[in-house]
N, C-alpha and C positions, 0 to 999 in steps of 0.2 A: 898748203892746200886747205881750203875752208871746209869745215865739216858741216853736216846738216844739223840744224838746231831742232832738237826734240824737247827742249825744256818745258814748253807750254803743256805738253802731254803729261808732264809730271804732276800737274795740278789735279786732273781727274784720277790719276794713279794714286796720288796721296789720299784723295777722298775714299777710294776703295780700301786702301790700307787702313784708314781711320775707322771704317765700318767693320772690319774683320773682328776686332776684339768684342764688339757688341754682339755680332752674330755668334761668336764663340760663347759668350756669356749666356745668351738665350739657349744655346744648345746644351750647356751645362745644366741649366735649370730644368729644361725639358727632360734631359736624361735622368735627373734625380726625382722627377715628379710625373712619371708615367707618360711622358710626351706632352705634358700640359704647360702652356705658357699663356697667361692672361694679357693680351695685347690691348685691351680696352683702355687702360690708363697705366702704361708701363712705368711712369715716373711717380706713381702714387706711393706715399709712405705706407699705406695699408698693404699694398702689394708687396712692398719690400719686407714688411713684417711677416706676412704669410710665407714668403719665400724663405726667410730666415728660419721660421719654425719647421718648415717641411723639408729642409735640405740639410744634409750632413755638414758639419762645421767646415771641414776642409774644402768641400765643393763650394759652399757659400763664400768662403774667403777668396777662392779662385775667381768666382763669379764677380765679387766686389772689385778685385784687382783688374779684371778684364774690363769691367764697366768704367773704372777709373782711367785705364789706358785709353779707352774710346773717348772719354770726355776730354782728356788731355790732348789727344790728337785733334779733336774738333776745335779746341781752344787755340791750337797752333796752326790751324789751316790759314788764318788771316795773315800771319807773318810769312808763312811759306809762299802763299799766293802773291803777296806784295813783293817778296824777294824775286820771284820769277818774272813778274810783270815789270818791275823797275829795271831788272837786268836786260830784258828785251827792249824796253823803251830807250835805254841807254845804248842799245846796240853793242853790248859786250860781246866778245868773241863767242861763237857757238860752242867751241870746246869748253870754255869756262862755264857757260850756262849749263851745258849738259853735265859737266863734272859736278857742279854744285848741286844740281837737281838729283843726280844719281847718288851722290854721297848722302844728301839729306834723306832720301828715301831709304837708303841702306841703314843709316843711323836710326831712323824712326822705326824700321822693322825690328832691329835688334833691341831698341828701347822697349817696344811693345812686348816682345818675348820676355825681356828682363822684368818688366812690370808685372806681367801675369805670373811669372814663376818665382819672383823674389819674395821670401817670407822672413828674411832676417834684416835687421838694421844694417849690418856690415855690408851686405850685398846691395842694399838699396842705394848706397852711395855710388855704386857702379852705374845704376840706372840714372841717378841724378847727373853723373858725368856725361852719360850719353845724351841726355836732354840738353845739358849746357853746351855740348859740342855742336849739336844741331842748331842751337840758337846763335852761337858764334859764327857758324857757317853762313847763316842768313845775314847777320850783321856785316860780315865780310863783303857779301855781294851787294848789300844795300849801300855800304860806304863806297864801293867801287862805282856803282851807278851814280851816287851822289857826286862823286868827283867828276864824272863825265858831264853831268848836268851843270855843275859849277863852272867847268871849263867852257862849256858852250855859252853860258850866260856872259862870261868874261869876253869871249870872242865877239858877241853880238853888241857889246857896249862900246 
């Protein structure tokens, strides 16, 4: 029995997931600075310096890790979107598409929590393993889609 393909919905879901650590980072700074966040130029080095001076070190570290998790998520949006789009173009089974999408979102959610909460080198390796697992999952689906495309091109010649 064919299942419904929900994998395309994973792309906007991933974008929301990618925004959560940034929103959390802003809330940390607002909480440490009487509700103040200067959004006029949020990537300014001057703002970064002001935040570092006005925020306790532990909170500033957590803020930095949350922002890094956000940036990493945005950097990985392209490969995830490509994975989902190619899988759909190749008409891979809906169950496969949904499983890959769900596993990727779960890995990235755990990765994000690990990134924000990891303060030791030892545990950062777990975070790296989560990241690598999510990339391998994407490569798996891209290769499967590529095999379908290669098979189609052989049949048409």
